[in-house]
C-alpha positions as CSV (number, residue, x, y, z in Angstrom):
1,X,57.0,28.6,39.8
2,X,58.0,32.1,40.8
3,X,56.6,35.0,38.8
4,X,58.7,37.8,37.4
5,X,57.5,40.1,40.2
6,X,58.7,37.5,42.8
7,X,62.1,37.4,41.1
8,X,62.4,41.1,41.2
9,X,61.4,41.3,44.9
10,X,64.0,38.6,45.7
11,X,66.7,40.4,43.7
12,X,65.9,43.6,45.6
13,X,66.2,41.7,48.9
14,X,69.5,40.3,47.8
15,X,70.8,43.8,47.0
16,X,69.7,45.1,50.4
17,X,71.3,42.1,52.1
18,X,74.6,42.9,50.4
19,X,74.3,46.6,51.2
20,X,73.5,45.8,54.8
21,X,76.7,43.7,55.0
22,X,78.7,46.5,53.5
23,X,77.0,49.0,55.8
24,X,78.0,46.9,58.9
25,X,81.6,46.6,57.7
26,X,81.8,50.4,57.1
27,X,80.0,51.0,60.4
28,X,77.4,53.4,58.8
29,X,74.8,52.7,61.4
30,X,72.1,52.5,58.7
31,X,69.4,49.9,59.1
32,X,67.7,47.9,56.3
33,X,64.9,50.4,56.1
34,X,67.2,53.4,55.9
35,X,69.4,51.6,53.3
36,X,66.3,50.8,51.2
37,X,65.2,54.5,51.4
38,X,68.7,55.6,50.3
39,X,68.7,53.2,47.3
40,X,65.2,54.4,46.3
41,X,66.2,58.1,46.5
42,X,69.4,57.5,44.5
43,X,67.4,55.4,41.9
44,X,65.1,58.4,41.6
45,X,67.8,60.8,40.8
46,X,69.1,62.1,44.2
47,X,72.8,62.8,44.1
48,X,74.5,60.2,46.4
49,X,77.1,62.7,47.7
50,X,74.4,65.2,48.6
51,X,72.4,62.4,50.3
52,X,75.5,61.4,52.3
53,X,76.0,65.0,53.3
54,X,72.4,65.4,54.5
55,X,72.6,62.2,56.6
56,X,75.8,63.5,58.2
57,X,74.3,66.8,58.9
58,X,71.2,65.2,60.4
59,X,73.3,63.1,62.7
60,X,75.3,66.1,63.8
61,X,72.1,68.0,64.6
62,X,70.7,65.0,66.5
63,X,73.8,64.7,68.5
64,X,73.8,68.4,69.3
65,X,70.1,68.2,70.4
66,X,70.7,65.2,72.5
67,X,73.6,66.9,74.4
68,X,71.3,69.9,75.3
């Protein structure tokens, strides 16, 4: 019989599965690990809009550096 901890882990996996599907539909290019980190940051109080802005900025910087 699954324990409460097992049930919580499975629920977390289910959430990430759904987020991964949404991420693919929206073409965010975020993998499961990155999605998990984003969820964790948001759950710990990070503003989602600010997080999205940082991700966009980092991608722009990476693209700029790769062109050089």
